[in-house]
C-alpha positions as CSV (number, residue, x, y, z in Angstrom):
1,M,13.6,-4.3,0.2
2,K,11.1,-5.2,-2.5
3,D,13.4,-8.5,-3.1
4,K,14.6,-9.5,0.1
5,I,12.0,-10.4,3.4
6,V,13.5,-9.6,6.7
7,A,11.7,-11.5,9.4
8,I,10.8,-9.8,12.4
9,N,12.3,-10.0,15.9
10,K,9.6,-8.4,18.0
11,I,6.9,-6.2,17.9
12,Q,5.5,-3.4,20.4
13,I,2.2,-2.0,20.6
14,K,2.4,1.5,22.0
15,E,-0.5,3.8,22.2
16,F,-0.5,5.3,18.9
17,Q,2.4,3.3,17.7
18,V,3.7,0.1,16.7
19,L,6.9,-0.4,16.6
20,V,8.9,-3.2,15.2
21,L,12.3,-4.4,15.2
22,W,13.4,-6.3,12.5
23,A,16.1,-9.7,12.5
24,D,18.6,-7.5,10.7
25,G,18.8,-4.8,13.4
26,H,16.9,-2.3,12.1
27,E,13.4,-0.6,14.0
28,S,10.7,0.5,12.2
29,I,8.1,3.3,14.3
30,Y,4.8,3.1,12.6
31,E,1.7,5.7,13.5
32,A,-1.2,3.0,13.7
33,K,-3.3,5.2,11.9
34,Y,-0.6,5.4,9.1
35,L,-0.9,1.6,8.8
36,R,-4.5,1.4,9.5
37,I,-5.2,3.6,6.2
38,N,-2.2,1.5,4.0
39,C,-4.2,-1.4,5.1
40,A,-4.7,-3.7,1.3
41,C,-7.1,-6.4,2.0
42,A,-10.3,-6.9,-0.1
43,E,-12.5,-4.8,2.7
44,C,-10.1,-1.7,2.1
45,V,-8.6,-1.9,-1.7
46,E,-11.1,-3.6,-4.7
47,E,-9.4,-6.3,-5.6
48,W,-9.2,-6.2,-9.3
49,S,-8.7,-2.5,-9.9
50,N,-6.4,-1.7,-6.7
51,R,-8.9,1.1,-6.2
52,P,-9.2,2.2,-2.6
53,L,-12.4,1.9,-0.6
54,L,-11.2,3.3,3.0
55,D,-11.7,6.3,3.3
56,P,-8.7,7.7,5.4
57,A,-11.0,10.1,7.2
58,S,-13.5,7.6,8.2
59,V,-10.4,6.4,10.4
60,P,-10.7,7.8,13.8
61,A,-7.5,10.1,15.2
62,D,-6.9,8.0,18.2
63,L,-7.0,4.5,16.5
64,H,-4.8,2.1,18.0
65,A,-3.8,-1.5,17.7
66,E,-4.7,-3.5,20.1
67,D,-3.6,-6.4,19.3
68,Y,-1.8,-8.6,16.3
69,L,-0.6,-12.1,15.4
70,I,2.2,-13.2,13.0
71,V,0.6,-15.3,10.4
72,G,3.0,-18.0,9.1
73,K,6.7,-16.6,8.3
74,Y,5.6,-13.9,6.3
75,A,2.8,-11.6,7.7
76,V,1.4,-9.5,10.7
77,Q,-2.5,-9.3,10.9
78,F,-3.2,-6.5,13.6
79,L,-6.3,-5.9,15.8
80,W,-7.4,-2.2,15.4
81,S,-9.4,-0.4,17.8
82,D,-12.2,0.2,14.9
83,T,-12.9,-3.6,15.0
84,H,-10.8,-3.9,11.4
85,F,-8.6,-7.4,11.9
86,T,-8.7,-9.1,8.2
87,G,-5.4,-7.5,6.9
88,I,-2.5,-8.7,6.8
89,Y,0.7,-7.1,6.8
90,P,3.3,-9.1,4.7
91,F,6.9,-8.3,6.1
92,A,8.1,-6.8,2.8
93,M,4.9,-4.6,2.6
94,L,5.7,-3.8,6.0
95,R,9.3,-3.0,5.5
96,D,8.2,-0.6,2.7
97,L,5.7,1.2,4.8
98,C,8.6,2.2,7.1
99,T,8.4,6.1,7.2
100,C,12.4,6.5,8.9
101,E,15.0,8.8,6.9
102,E,16.5,5.3,5.7
103,H,13.5,4.3,3.7
104,S,11.8,7.5,2.9
105,G,14.8,8.7,1.1
């Protein structure tokens, strides 16, 4: 999937999960905490070395997405319940984070 960017048809926020329906018909279900821990913004990952700055243990177990924005035609930005909002998730990255059987095998 790394070479092909697939558009998103719909995003649903459900308690501690984010559901994404992709334009190609695939559905991804993400745990909110998993997405938050994988944020790649400059507050969470050191820009030059790619060293993680976010301690996964600091992310609350009950973290959830409160809202989201589509950024252009290429990414999603979430507002997390821990007040973090600076990270964007390019569609290709979000698709690569899918943990379904098809993508984790």
